[in-house]
C-alpha positions as CSV (number, residue, x, y, z in Angstrom):
1,M,38.8,87.5,-51.5
2,I,40.2,85.6,-48.5
3,C,43.8,84.5,-48.9
4,G,45.1,81.5,-47.0
5,I,48.3,79.7,-46.6
6,K,48.4,76.3,-48.1
7,R,50.4,73.7,-46.2
8,I,53.1,72.1,-48.3
9,L,53.6,68.5,-47.4
10,P,57.1,66.9,-47.4
11,P,57.7,64.8,-50.5
12,K,57.7,61.5,-48.5
13,E,54.3,62.3,-46.9
14,V,52.9,63.3,-50.4
15,L,54.1,59.9,-51.8
16,W,52.6,58.1,-48.8
17,K,49.2,59.7,-49.2
18,I,49.2,58.9,-52.9
19,K,50.1,55.3,-52.1
20,M,47.3,55.1,-49.5
21,Y,44.8,56.4,-52.2
22,E,46.0,53.8,-54.6
23,N,45.6,51.1,-52.0
24,E,42.0,52.2,-51.3
25,K,41.2,52.0,-55.0
26,S,42.8,48.6,-55.3
27,M,40.8,47.3,-52.3
28,K,37.6,48.4,-54.0
29,K,38.6,46.3,-57.1
30,G,39.7,43.2,-55.2
31,K,40.4,42.0,-51.7
32,N,42.9,42.9,-49.0
33,I,45.5,40.2,-48.2
34,W,47.8,40.1,-45.2
35,V,50.8,37.8,-45.3
36,I,52.2,37.3,-41.9
37,N,55.7,35.8,-42.1
38,Q,58.4,36.9,-39.7
39,V,61.2,35.9,-42.2
40,A,59.6,37.3,-45.4
41,G,61.9,39.5,-47.5
42,N,62.5,40.9,-50.9
43,P,65.4,40.9,-53.4
44,E,67.1,43.6,-51.4
45,S,66.9,41.5,-48.2
46,G,68.7,38.7,-50.0
47,W,66.5,36.0,-48.5
48,G,62.8,34.9,-48.0
49,E,61.4,36.3,-51.3
50,R,58.6,33.6,-51.7
51,H,55.7,35.9,-50.8
52,Y,57.2,38.9,-52.5
53,Y,57.2,37.0,-55.8
54,L,53.8,35.5,-55.2
55,S,52.4,38.9,-54.5
56,K,53.4,40.3,-57.9
57,K,50.7,38.3,-59.7
58,W,48.1,38.9,-56.9
59,I,48.7,42.7,-57.2
60,E,48.4,42.4,-61.0
61,D,45.1,40.6,-60.6
62,G,43.7,43.5,-58.5
63,Y,44.4,42.3,-54.9
64,N,45.9,44.6,-52.3
65,V,48.7,42.9,-50.4
66,W,50.6,43.6,-47.2
67,I,53.5,41.4,-46.3
68,V,54.1,41.7,-42.5
69,S,57.6,40.7,-41.6
70,G,60.2,41.2,-38.8
71,S,62.7,44.0,-38.9
72,Y,65.5,41.5,-38.0
73,N,66.2,38.1,-39.4
74,H,69.6,36.4,-39.2
75,M,69.2,35.1,-42.7
76,F,68.9,38.6,-44.2
77,K,71.9,40.0,-46.0
78,N,70.4,43.6,-45.8
79,F,68.0,44.8,-43.2
80,P,65.1,47.3,-43.6
81,V,65.5,50.8,-42.3
82,T,62.8,51.1,-39.6
83,E,61.3,53.8,-37.4
84,G,59.1,52.9,-34.5
85,Q,57.3,49.7,-33.9
86,Y,55.8,49.4,-37.4
87,T,57.4,50.7,-40.5
88,L,55.4,50.8,-43.8
89,E,57.3,50.5,-47.0
90,N,56.5,50.0,-50.6
91,F,59.2,48.0,-52.3
92,E,58.8,48.0,-56.1
93,G,55.1,47.8,-55.9
94,T,54.7,45.5,-53.0
95,N,53.7,46.8,-49.5
96,F,55.7,45.7,-46.5
97,C,55.0,46.3,-42.8
98,W,58.2,45.8,-40.9
99,V,57.5,44.9,-37.3
100,K,60.3,45.9,-34.9
101,C,61.9,42.8,-33.4
102,P,64.9,42.4,-31.2
103,K,68.2,41.2,-32.6
104,Y,69.4,37.7,-31.6
105,D,72.1,35.1,-31.9
106,P,70.5,32.2,-34.0
107,K,71.9,29.7,-31.5
108,S,70.5,31.6,-28.5
109,I,67.1,31.3,-26.8
110,L,66.7,35.0,-27.7
111,R,65.7,33.7,-31.2
112,F,62.5,32.3,-29.7
113,Y,62.0,35.5,-27.7
114,S,62.1,37.4,-31.0
115,M,59.4,35.1,-32.4
116,I,57.2,35.6,-29.4
117,V,57.6,39.4,-29.6
118,F,56.7,39.3,-33.3
119,A,53.6,37.2,-32.6
120,L,52.4,39.6,-29.9
121,K,53.0,42.8,-31.9
122,I,51.0,41.6,-35.0
123,L,47.9,41.8,-32.7
124,F,48.4,45.6,-32.8
125,L,49.1,46.2,-36.5
126,P,48.1,49.6,-37.7
127,N,45.1,48.2,-39.6
128,R,43.7,51.6,-40.4
129,K,46.7,52.0,-42.8
130,L,46.9,48.3,-43.8
131,G,43.1,48.0,-44.3
132,R,40.8,45.4,-43.0
133,P,42.1,41.9,-44.2
134,D,39.8,39.7,-46.2
135,S,42.3,36.8,-46.1
136,I,45.2,36.3,-43.6
137,I,48.1,34.0,-44.5
138,V,50.2,32.9,-41.6
139,S,53.4,31.2,-42.8
140,S,55.4,28.9,-40.4
141,M,58.1,28.6,-39.3
142,P,58.0,30.4,-36.8
143,I,54.8,28.9,-35.7
144,F,53.8,31.3,-32.8
145,P,52.0,33.8,-35.1
146,I,49.3,31.3,-35.9
147,F,47.7,32.0,-32.5
148,S,47.7,35.7,-33.3
149,G,46.4,34.9,-36.8
150,W,43.5,33.1,-35.3
151,L,42.6,36.0,-33.0
152,L,42.8,38.4,-36.0
153,K,40.5,36.0,-37.9
154,L,38.0,36.3,-35.2
155,R,38.4,40.1,-34.9
156,F,38.0,40.8,-38.6
157,S,35.9,37.8,-39.7
158,S,38.7,37.0,-42.2
159,K,39.7,33.8,-44.0
160,L,42.7,32.2,-42.3
161,I,45.3,30.3,-44.4
162,F,48.0,28.4,-42.6
163,E,51.1,27.9,-44.7
164,I,53.6,25.2,-43.7
165,R,57.1,25.5,-45.0
166,D,58.6,23.0,-42.5
167,L,56.8,20.5,-40.2
168,W,57.1,21.6,-36.6
169,P,57.5,20.0,-34.1
170,L,58.6,17.1,-36.3
171,T,61.7,19.0,-37.5
172,P,63.4,19.5,-34.1
173,I,62.2,16.0,-32.9
174,H,63.9,14.3,-35.9
175,L,66.9,16.5,-36.5
176,M,67.8,17.5,-32.9
177,N,66.5,14.3,-31.1
178,L,64.3,16.3,-28.8
179,S,61.7,14.5,-26.8
180,R,58.0,14.9,-27.6
181,Y,57.5,15.8,-24.0
182,N,60.0,18.7,-24.1
183,P,57.9,21.8,-22.9
184,M,58.8,23.8,-26.0
185,I,57.9,20.9,-28.3
186,M,54.6,20.4,-26.5
187,L,53.8,24.1,-27.0
188,I,54.7,24.0,-30.7
189,A,52.6,20.8,-31.1
190,W,49.6,22.6,-29.5
191,L,50.0,25.6,-31.8
192,E,50.3,23.2,-34.8
193,K,47.0,21.5,-33.8
194,L,45.3,24.9,-33.3
195,G,46.5,26.1,-36.7
196,Y,45.3,23.0,-38.5
197,R,42.0,23.0,-36.8
198,K,41.1,26.7,-36.9
199,S,42.4,27.6,-40.3
200,D,40.2,27.6,-43.4
201,F,42.9,26.2,-45.6
202,I,46.3,24.6,-45.0
203,V,48.9,25.2,-47.7
204,S,51.9,22.9,-47.5
205,L,55.1,23.3,-49.5
206,L,55.8,19.6,-48.9
207,P,54.2,17.3,-51.4
208,N,53.9,14.2,-49.2
209,S,52.7,15.9,-46.0
210,F,49.0,15.4,-46.5
211,N,48.6,12.3,-44.5
212,Y,50.4,13.8,-41.5
213,I,48.5,17.1,-41.7
214,N,45.1,15.5,-42.4
215,S,45.5,13.2,-39.4
216,I,45.6,16.3,-37.2
217,S,43.2,18.7,-39.0
218,R,40.6,15.9,-39.6
219,K,39.5,17.8,-42.6
220,P,41.4,16.6,-45.8
221,E,39.5,19.1,-47.9
222,K,41.5,21.9,-46.3
223,F,44.8,20.7,-47.7
224,R,46.5,22.3,-50.7
225,W,50.0,21.6,-52.0
226,I,51.6,24.8,-53.4
227,P,55.4,24.3,-53.5
228,N,58.2,26.7,-53.7
229,G,58.9,28.4,-56.9
230,I,61.1,30.7,-58.9
231,S,60.6,33.6,-61.3
232,Q,63.1,34.1,-64.1
233,E,61.2,37.2,-65.3
234,L,61.2,39.0,-61.9
235,M,64.8,38.2,-61.0
236,V,67.3,41.0,-61.6
237,E,70.8,39.5,-61.9
238,E,73.7,41.2,-60.2
239,A,77.3,40.8,-61.0
240,L,79.5,39.1,-58.4
241,P,82.0,41.4,-56.7
242,N,85.5,41.0,-58.0
243,E,86.8,39.9,-54.6
244,I,84.3,37.0,-54.7
245,V,85.2,36.0,-58.2
246,Q,88.9,35.9,-57.2
247,M,88.0,33.3,-54.5
248,I,86.7,30.8,-57.1
249,P,89.3,28.3,-58.3
250,R,90.1,28.2,-62.0
251,D,90.6,25.1,-64.2
252,K,88.8,22.8,-61.7
253,F,85.8,20.6,-61.8
254,I,83.7,22.4,-59.1
255,I,81.2,20.8,-56.8
256,G,79.2,23.8,-55.5
257,Y,76.7,24.5,-52.8
258,T,74.8,27.8,-52.2
259,G,72.6,28.5,-49.2
260,T,72.2,28.0,-45.5
261,M,74.7,25.9,-43.6
262,G,72.6,24.3,-40.9
263,I,72.1,20.9,-39.5
264,A,69.4,20.0,-42.0
265,N,71.8,20.5,-45.0
266,A,74.1,17.7,-43.9
267,L,77.1,19.4,-45.3
268,N,79.5,17.5,-43.0
269,Y,79.2,14.5,-45.3
270,L,80.1,16.7,-48.3
271,V,83.3,17.6,-46.3
272,D,83.9,13.8,-45.8
273,A,83.6,13.4,-49.6
274,A,86.1,16.2,-50.1
275,R,88.5,14.4,-47.7
276,L,88.2,11.2,-49.6
277,L,88.9,13.1,-52.9
278,K,91.8,15.2,-51.6
279,G,94.2,13.4,-53.9
280,K,92.2,14.2,-57.0
281,Q,93.4,17.7,-57.7
282,E,91.0,18.3,-60.6
283,I,88.0,18.3,-58.3
284,H,87.3,21.3,-56.0
285,F,84.5,22.1,-53.6
286,V,83.0,25.5,-53.2
287,L,80.5,26.3,-50.4
288,V,78.7,29.6,-50.6
289,G,76.7,31.0,-47.7
290,D,76.4,31.3,-44.0
291,G,74.8,29.6,-41.0
292,Y,75.5,28.4,-37.5
293,R,77.2,25.2,-38.8
294,K,79.7,27.0,-41.0
295,P,82.4,27.5,-38.3
296,Y,82.2,23.8,-37.6
297,L,82.6,22.9,-41.3
298,E,85.5,25.3,-41.7
299,A,87.3,23.8,-38.7
300,D,86.6,20.2,-39.9
301,S,88.1,21.0,-43.3
302,K,91.0,23.3,-42.3
303,N,93.6,20.7,-43.4
304,L,92.0,20.3,-46.8
305,N,93.2,22.3,-49.8
306,N,90.3,21.3,-52.1
307,I,87.5,23.3,-50.3
308,T,86.8,27.0,-50.5
309,F,84.2,28.8,-48.3
310,I,82.7,31.9,-49.8
311,P,80.6,34.5,-47.8
312,K,76.9,34.8,-48.3
313,I,75.9,36.5,-51.6
314,S,72.6,38.1,-52.5
315,K,69.8,36.2,-54.2
316,N,70.3,38.1,-57.4
317,Q,73.9,37.0,-57.5
318,V,73.2,33.3,-57.1
319,N,72.8,32.5,-60.8
320,Q,76.1,34.3,-61.6
321,M,77.8,32.1,-59.0
322,L,76.2,28.9,-60.3
323,Q,77.8,29.5,-63.7
324,Y,81.2,28.6,-62.2
325,F,79.9,25.3,-60.9
326,D,80.0,22.0,-62.8
327,V,77.8,20.1,-60.4
328,C,75.4,21.5,-57.7
329,F,75.0,19.7,-54.4
330,I,72.0,19.2,-52.1
331,G,72.3,17.3,-48.8
332,R,69.8,15.8,-46.4
333,N,70.0,13.7,-43.2
334,N,68.8,10.1,-43.1
335,T,65.5,10.7,-41.4
336,K,61.8,9.9,-41.8
337,L,61.2,13.7,-41.7
338,F,61.9,14.0,-45.4
339,D,59.4,11.2,-46.3
340,H,56.9,14.1,-46.2
341,G,58.8,15.7,-49.1
342,V,61.0,18.7,-49.6
343,S,60.6,22.1,-51.3
344,S,63.9,23.9,-51.2
345,N,64.5,26.8,-53.5
346,K,68.0,25.5,-54.1
347,Y,66.5,22.9,-56.4
348,F,65.0,25.6,-58.6
349,D,68.0,27.9,-58.5
350,Y,70.2,25.0,-59.7
351,M,67.6,23.9,-62.3
352,L,67.2,27.5,-63.7
353,A,71.0,27.6,-64.1
354,K,70.8,24.4,-66.2
355,K,73.2,22.6,-63.8
356,P,73.4,18.8,-63.1
357,I,72.4,18.2,-59.4
358,L,73.8,15.7,-57.0
359,V,71.4,14.9,-54.1
360,S,72.4,13.0,-51.0
361,S,69.0,12.0,-49.6
362,N,66.7,9.1,-48.8
363,G,64.1,7.8,-51.2
364,I,61.6,10.5,-51.7
365,K,60.1,12.0,-54.8
366,C,62.3,15.1,-54.9
367,P,62.4,17.4,-57.9
368,V,65.7,16.0,-59.2
369,E,64.2,12.5,-59.4
370,L,61.0,13.8,-61.0
371,A,62.9,15.8,-63.6
372,N,65.8,13.4,-64.1
373,A,68.1,16.4,-63.4
374,G,71.0,14.6,-61.8
375,L,72.0,11.8,-59.5
376,I,70.6,10.7,-56.1
377,V,72.9,8.9,-53.6
378,N,72.4,7.6,-50.1
379,P,72.3,10.2,-47.3
380,E,74.9,10.5,-44.5
381,S,77.6,8.8,-46.6
382,G,80.7,10.6,-47.7
383,K,81.7,7.6,-49.7
384,D,78.4,7.5,-51.7
385,I,78.7,11.3,-52.3
386,M,82.2,10.7,-53.6
387,N,81.0,8.0,-55.9
388,G,78.3,10.3,-57.3
389,I,80.8,13.0,-57.9
390,L,83.1,10.7,-59.7
391,E,80.2,9.4,-61.9
392,L,79.4,12.9,-62.9
393,F,83.1,13.8,-63.3
394,N,83.6,10.9,-65.7
395,A,80.4,11.6,-67.6
396,T,80.5,13.4,-70.9
397,Q,79.7,17.1,-71.1
398,E,76.7,16.2,-73.2
399,E,75.4,13.9,-70.5
400,R,75.8,16.6,-67.8
401,N,74.1,19.1,-70.1
402,E,71.2,16.8,-70.6
403,Y,70.6,16.7,-66.8
404,G,70.8,20.4,-66.7
405,S,68.3,20.8,-69.6
406,N,65.9,18.3,-68.0
407,G,65.9,20.4,-64.8
408,F,65.4,23.6,-66.7
409,K,62.4,22.3,-68.5
410,Y,60.9,20.9,-65.4
411,V,61.2,24.0,-63.3
412,K,59.8,26.2,-66.1
413,K,56.7,23.9,-66.4
414,N,56.0,23.3,-62.7
415,H,57.5,25.9,-60.4
416,I,57.1,29.3,-62.0
417,F,55.6,31.8,-59.5
418,S,52.8,33.1,-61.8
419,L,51.4,29.5,-61.9
420,L,51.7,29.1,-58.1
421,S,50.2,32.6,-57.5
422,D,47.0,31.5,-59.4
423,K,46.7,28.4,-57.3
424,Y,47.0,30.5,-54.2
425,S,44.6,33.2,-55.2
426,S,41.8,30.6,-55.8
427,L,41.8,30.2,-52.0
428,F,41.1,34.0,-51.5
């Protein structure tokens, strides 16, 4: 009898081989899906969970899914631990491929450099481990990976789905007053046209964007509207840290905001409303989150004692925070850009918490209007925001509860991820 020495693999390698075997079995049952989105995350990341939640139903239905994301994203609360150029991770049943990207200041040109690095590196993904893709979803913004996605489509004979979360270059043209002839804008416009023309399907989160997109793609049959969503079942609520709870004022009527503080959120007009209401001590404003406009907002309100700024919290802590709010706020700028519609997760977070919502925006069919979940006032007007706040402040608790109940019913009926996942998988 010949005796040999059997190699004992480290536990991590054993687990990885088991996972690869499971992936191979799942690919035999269904199809292999690559989701390319530089800012995709998971509940641990604290931001960008759309495709993570969509993938849960796809995996349940027998698809094998890889979410390809960047190792660094300024919106993340927690960053993945990476080794080398491509780090493969299974997070609670969903596969991630983290592509090593340089860190950057969100206000710096290095942010665009990071986007280009990501777009180039996805051309060299370890496809032997990820498996040959049957469908490739490229989610924009950033838009640069659509060129890489098209090349991957040609290489693998895959179906290409171009997902539009924001309309670029329209967003910087309208919000930053950039010229259409700016070299960067012209490059983005060329990539947009390429994506619309070369993709098999165009998925937009914006309900009214079909006319704009169809005018470029010239193939209306490509267009699908699959909005943002939420999943109450998949969310794991976390308690707020005590130091955060201590920052929230007591015995006040709180107007609250959670999320990014950027130019598109028009929060400077909320600060204007706070300034107009500084004599009404019963009303207090709480802004939770981070963003490049936050220092400006803090400086603009430094002499006000009715505004509290709270650091960014994780996605799983948002619902706990919302329980302290009496009214939730969403702001927009007065621009034609939003005529194409909006699909912000803030709407659905607020609705799931059964809170009345005050929206400062122009006349579009936003979820609050469709659900009768609150009030809509004119954009870019601190006075109109103040009047909306006072109307909700003077309403009865029953009236505010009715707004909250309307929103809750609407989001449960129209924006649950299991429903949206099925709409998406019909394209595969």
